[in-house]
C-alpha positions in Angstrom: 65.6 55.1 -53.5 63.2 53.0 -55.5 64.5 49.9 -53.7 64.0 51.5 -50.3 60.5 52.5 -51.2 59.7 49.0 -52.2 60.8 47.5 -48.9 58.8 50.2 -47.1 55.7 49.3 -49.1 56.1 45.5 -48.5 56.9 46.0 -44.8 53.9 48.0 -44.2 51.8 45.4 -46.0 52.7 42.5 -43.7 52.6 44.6 -40.5 56.2 44.6 -39.3 55.2 46.0 -36.0 53.0 42.8 -35.3 54.0 39.4 -34.0 53.9 37.0 -36.9 53.4 33.7 -34.9 50.8 31.4 -36.3 48.3 30.2 -33.7 48.6 26.5 -34.3 52.4 26.4 -33.7 53.0 29.5 -31.5 54.4 27.4 -28.7 57.2 25.9 -31.0 58.3 28.9 -33.1 60.2 32.0 -32.1 58.5 35.3 -32.6 59.0 37.0 -35.9 58.7 40.7 -35.0 60.5 43.9 -36.0 63.8 42.1 -36.8 62.4 41.1 -40.2 61.4 44.6 -41.0 65.0 45.5 -41.8 65.6 42.4 -43.9 65.5 42.4 -47.6 62.3 41.4 -49.3 63.4 38.0 -50.7 64.7 36.9 -47.2 61.4 37.8 -45.6 59.5 35.7 -48.2 61.8 32.7 -47.5 61.2 33.0 -43.7 57.4 33.0 -44.2 57.5 30.0 -46.5 59.7 28.1 -44.0 57.4 29.0 -41.1 54.3 27.8 -43.0 56.0 24.6 -43.9 57.1 23.8 -40.4 53.6 24.6 -39.1 52.1 22.1 -41.5 54.6 19.4 -40.6 54.2 19.8 -36.9 50.3 19.8 -37.2 50.5 16.5 -39.2 52.7 14.9 -36.6 50.4 15.9 -33.7 47.3 14.8 -35.4 48.9 11.5 -36.5 49.8 10.6 -32.9 46.1 10.7 -31.8 44.7 9.0 -34.9 43.2 6.2 -32.9 41.2 8.6 -30.7 39.9 10.5 -33.7 38.9 7.3 -35.4 36.9 6.3 -32.4 35.2 9.6 -32.2 34.5 9.4 -35.9 32.9 6.0 -35.4 30.6 7.3 -32.7 29.4 10.2 -34.8 29.1 8.1 -37.9 26.7 5.6 -36.2 25.3 7.0 -32.9 22.7 4.3 -32.7 25.4 1.7 -32.1 26.9 3.7 -29.3 23.5 4.1 -27.6 22.7 0.4 -27.9 26.0 -0.6 -26.5 25.6 1.6 -23.4 22.0 0.4 -22.9 23.1 -3.3 -23.2 25.9 -2.8 -20.6 23.5 -1.1 -18.2 20.9 -3.8 -18.6 23.5 -6.6 -18.1 24.7 -5.0 -14.9 21.2 -4.4 -13.5 19.9 -7.9 -14.4 22.5 -9.8 -12.5 21.7 -8.0 -9.2 19.6 -10.4 -7.0 16.2 -9.3 -5.9 15.5 -9.0 -2.1 13.1 -11.9 -2.4 15.7 -14.1 -4.1 18.3 -13.4 -1.5 15.9 -14.0 1.5 16.4 -17.4 3.0 13.6 -19.9 2.7 11.2 -19.9 5.5 12.1 -16.3 6.6 8.6 -15.0 6.4 6.4 -15.9 9.4 3.5 -18.2 8.3 0.1 -16.6 8.6 -2.1 -18.0 11.3 -4.8 -20.1 9.7 -8.4 -19.0 10.2 -11.3 -21.4 10.3 -15.0 -20.9 10.0 -16.1 -17.4 10.9 -12.5 -16.5 11.6 -12.1 -18.8 14.6 -8.5 -19.7 15.5 -9.3 -23.4 15.9 -11.8 -25.7 14.1 -14.9 -26.8 15.9 -15.4 -30.5 16.7 -17.7 -32.6 14.7 -21.4 -32.0 15.3 -20.7 -28.4 16.4 -21.6 -25.1 14.8 -18.9 -22.4 14.6 -20.1 -18.9 15.3 -19.0 -15.3 15.9 -21.2 -12.4 17.2 -19.9 -8.8 17.3 -21.9 -6.0 18.9 -22.2 -2.6 17.3 -19.6 0.1 18.0 -21.4 3.1 19.5 -23.9 4.2 16.9 -21.4 4.1 14.0 -20.4 0.6 13.1 -23.1 -2.1 12.9 -23.1 -5.5 14.5 -22.3 -8.9 12.8 -23.5 -12.4 13.3 -21.7 -15.2 11.5 -22.5 -18.9 11.6 -20.6 -21.7 9.9 -18.8 -19.1 7.8 -22.0 -17.5 6.6 -22.8 -13.9 7.5 -26.3 -13.9 8.9 -26.5 -10.2 9.8 -24.3 -7.3 9.0 -24.2 -3.8 7.6 -23.1 -5.2 4.3 -26.2 -7.4 4.1 -28.2 -4.3 5.1 -30.3 -6.2 7.7 -29.1 -4.6 11.0 -30.4 -1.6 12.9 -30.4 0.3 16.1 -31.5 -1.8 19.1 -31.4 -5.6 19.2 -30.3 -7.7 16.1 -31.6 -11.2 16.4 -31.0 -14.3 14.2 -33.1 -17.5 14.8 -31.3 -20.7 13.7 -32.4 -24.3 13.5 -30.4 -26.1 16.2 -30.3 -29.4 14.3 -28.9 -28.4 10.9 -27.8 -24.8 11.5 -30.0 -23.2 8.9 -31.2 -19.6 9.3 -34.9 -19.4 10.1 -35.2 -15.6 10.3 -33.2 -12.5 11.1 -34.5 -9.1 12.2 -33.6 -5.9 14.1 -35.8 -4.2 16.7 -35.5 -0.5 17.6 -35.4 -0.5 21.4 -35.2 3.3 21.6 -38.2 4.5 19.4 -39.7 1.2 18.3 -42.6 -1.0 19.6 -41.6 -3.7 22.0 -44.6 -5.8 21.0 -42.8 -6.4 17.6 -40.0 -8.0 19.6 -42.4 -10.1 21.7 -44.2 -11.4 18.7 -40.8 -12.5 17.3 -39.5 -14.4 20.4 -42.6 -15.7 22.1 -43.5 -18.6 19.7 -40.0 -20.2 19.5 -39.8 -23.9 19.0 -37.8 -26.2 21.2 -34.1 -26.3 20.2 -34.2 -23.0 18.3 -30.8 -21.1 18.6 -31.1 -17.4 19.3 -28.1 -15.1 18.4 -28.4 -11.5 19.7 -26.1 -8.5 19.1 -26.8 -5.0 20.4 -26.3 -1.7 18.5 -26.5 1.8 20.0 -29.3 1.2 22.6 -30.7 -2.3 23.3 -32.9 -1.8 26.4 -34.9 1.4 26.7 -38.1 -0.2 25.4 -37.6 -3.5 27.2 -40.3 -4.6 29.7 -40.5 -7.4 32.2 -41.8 -9.9 29.8 -39.0 -9.5 27.3 -36.4 -9.7 30.0 -38.0 -12.9 31.4 -38.1 -14.5 27.9 -34.4 -13.8 27.4 -33.6 -15.2 30.8 -35.5 -18.4 29.9 -33.3 -18.6 26.8 -30.3 -18.8 29.1 -29.3 -15.1 29.6 -27.8 -14.0 32.9 -27.8 -10.3 32.1 -31.1 -9.6 30.4 -32.7 -8.5 33.7 -30.1 -5.7 34.2 -29.7 -4.6 30.6 -29.9 -0.7 30.5 -29.7 2.3 28.1 -26.8 2.0 25.7 -25.2 -1.1 27.2 -23.2 -3.4 25.0 -24.6 -7.0 24.9 -23.9 -10.2 22.9 -25.7 -13.4 23.6 -26.4 -16.9 22.2 -29.2 -18.9 23.8 -31.7 -21.6 22.9 -35.3 -22.5 23.6 -35.6 -25.2 26.2 -32.1 -24.9 27.8 -31.9 -26.0 31.5 -28.8 -24.0 32.5 -27.5 -20.5 31.9 -25.8 -20.0 28.5 -21.9 -19.9 28.6 -22.1 -17.6 25.5 -22.9 -14.1 26.8 -21.0 -10.8 27.4 -22.3 -7.5 28.8 -20.7 -4.1 29.4 -22.6 -1.3 31.1 -22.8 2.2 29.8 -20.6 4.3 32.3 -19.0 7.6 31.8 -15.9 6.5 33.8 -15.3 3.4 31.7 -16.8 4.1 28.2 -14.5 3.6 25.3 -16.5 5.8 23.1 -18.1 9.1 24.1 -21.5 8.0 25.5 -21.0 4.3 24.7 -19.0 1.4 26.1 -16.7 -0.8 24.0 -17.9 -3.2 21.4 -18.0 -6.9 22.3 -17.0 -10.0 20.4 -18.2 -13.5 21.2 -17.1 -16.7 19.4 -17.2 -20.4 20.0 -18.7 -23.8 19.1 -22.3 -24.8 19.8 -23.3 -28.5 19.8 -25.9 -29.4 17.4 -29.1 -31.0 18.6 -29.5 -34.6 17.6 -33.1 -35.1 18.7 -36.2 -33.0 18.1 -37.1 -30.8 15.2 -38.3 -27.3 14.7 
């Protein structure tokens, strides 16, 4: 009776109704369930000892087979800086050997830029010639430009242009600027323009660029003077026309350096104004006579 009660107490202590597999070796050992509940106490103890021993042996074998992997992981965690450096070095070496687009492009692939000469001309002027470019204003927004021998004589940047006629007087012998002024031909006084162009010396070069309105205040005398300087269009110049012109005092023929576009609703590039004009070329220097 006492023996039976002892087994009952032991059995209830280990939980005979439960599966006694150990988690780490459950896939290798058979279940130890209610069959042990009827076994004597010493036998049950022996079985439990054997189960624990087998579990320890199997765990050692399994862990030993992957020792190299665990050792690598241990190295990574023991010195993480080395692992980061190694990855960075590999990434840099792969990136650095890739050729850049510029390096892989064959020589001479890029088109050479067109060379520009004085005042942006596509070709150089002959000796004893002055390179020039004259650009009229665009509507009443963008001011005109007058360039001579790569020097900007008049422009919005130089702050010496204005509505009306922009005129630069140049020494025809050495190309030096004599004077540059703008004359308002919409609300200005035409007498200011006449005082400027009447007393010109023989051989003086006259560069003209219109801006907004070049002609409203023009009278017969101003048109005649410009015609004597070589202009073919001064007599018909009208409200808001575009006009660029290069003439000289004392010329015998009409100047080849002139462009004129009339203000017309049917052809205007801008609302209320025709297109801007651009004139460029080479003017022969005078070899005799002085200003």
